[in-house]
C-alpha positions, 0 to 999 in steps of 0.5 A, spaced: 773 473 160 772 478 165 776 478 172 768 479 177 765 473 171 771 469 174 771 471 181 762 469 180 764 462 178 769 460 183 765 463 189 759 459 186 763 453 186 767 452 193 759 455 194 756 447 190 763 444 194 760 446 202 753 445 200 754 437 198 758 436 205 752 439 208 747 435 211 741 432 208 735 437 208 741 443 209 744 441 203 738 441 198 736 446 202 741 450 199 742 448 193 735 449 190 737 457 193 743 456 190 740 455 184 734 459 184 739 464 184 743 463 177 742 468 173 742 463 166 737 458 165 739 451 166 738 446 160 735 439 160 740 435 157 743 426 157 747 424 161 750 417 157 754 411 162 756 406 159 758 399 161 762 393 156 768 390 151 772 390 146 774 383 145 779 380 140 782 372 142 789 371 141 790 363 142 795 362 137 794 355 136 787 351 133 785 349 140 779 355 143 779 358 148 774 361 154 772 368 156 768 370 161 767 378 164 761 381 168 760 389 169 754 392 173 751 399 172 746 402 175 739 405 174 735 409 178 728 411 176 730 418 172 734 413 166 730 414 160 733 408 156 737 403 155 741 401 149 744 394 147 750 393 142 752 386 140 757 385 135 760 377 133 766 376 128 766 370 128 771 368 122 769 362 117 776 360 115 776 355 119 770 352 116 770 353 109 777 353 105 780 350 111 776 345 112 776 342 105 784 342 106 784 339 112 778 336 113 776 334 122 779 341 122 774 343 126 772 338 130 779 338 133 778 347 135 770 345 138 765 350 139 766 358 138 760 362 140 759 368 144 753 369 149 751 376 152 746 376 157 743 382 161 740 381 168 735 386 173 737 386 180 737 378 183 736 375 177 743 372 177 746 367 176 740 362 176 734 368 174 732 369 168 734 375 164 733 381 162 735 380 154 741 375 153 743 373 145 748 368 144 752 369 136 757 363 132 758 365 126 759 373 125 752 378 127 750 384 130 744 386 134 743 393 136 737 394 141 733 400 145 728 399 151 724 405 154 724 406 162 716 406 160 710 407 165 707 400 162 714 398 163 718 400 167 726 399 169 728 395 175 732 400 180 738 397 182 744 394 180 744 390 174 749 386 170 752 384 163 755 378 161 760 375 157 761 367 156 765 367 150 769 362 146 774 362 141 780 363 136 786 368 135 791 365 130 795 369 124 798 365 120 803 366 113 797 365 108 792 370 111 787 366 108 789 361 114 789 367 119 783 367 123 782 372 129 775 371 133 771 377 137 767 381 140 763 388 142 758 388 147 756 394 150 750 397 156 749 405 154 745 407 159 741 414 158 739 419 164 737 426 163 741 431 167 742 440 168 747 443 166 749 450 169 754 455 165 755 458 171 759 451 174 760 446 168 764 446 162 762 445 155 760 436 156 759 437 163 752 437 167 750 434 174 745 428 173 737 429 175 737 425 180 741 429 185 738 434 185 731 432 187 
C-alpha cells in the first residue's frame, strides 16, 4: 500500500471525525461533500444487530428453578427485517424412564418450560406482544418479519423477554442426567454503506446515520 494512499486515508478519517463533531446541518453538509469527493463508489450492505441469550440450567437437584431476562433493541425506519430464532431443549429422560422407575417424580420436579415474547414500544408488560411462543418440550422456531408498507414496524425501543423454568442435573447414570436449555436471538437487519476510503473489510455506516 503506497504512502500516498495511507496518508489520504488518514486525512479522510480525521476529516470525517471533525465532521461528526460539527453541529447540525453543518455536519450533514460536510459529510455529503466528503462522500462526493471520494473516488470509489460506496457499496450497499446490511448490518445485523443481535440480542438474546443461550442458557443452560444447572440446578444439581430435582427442584426446578426460574430464569427471567429482558433486552431492548432499537427499530428505526431503515430496518428491513426482524429475524427470530428460538430453540428449547427440555430433557425427556425424567418424564419417561425416571418417572417409570420413581413414580410421582414428574410432579415433584414441577413444570418446566420456556416462554419468549417480543414487544413493540409501549406494549410491555401489560399489552399485547408482537410475537410470543411457549415451549414445554423440545422445540425449534425460526421466523422472518419484513418491514412492509402494509404493516410497518413501530419505531422505537422494542423488548425481548424470556421466562423459563428448568433443571440441570448430572448423575452417575447418563440416562438420568438432564440439562434443560434454550437459545433465543432476535436479529435486526438494516442497510448500511461501505466506503473503501474510510472502512475496513466488514465495516460500514448505518444508512440512517447518513440521512
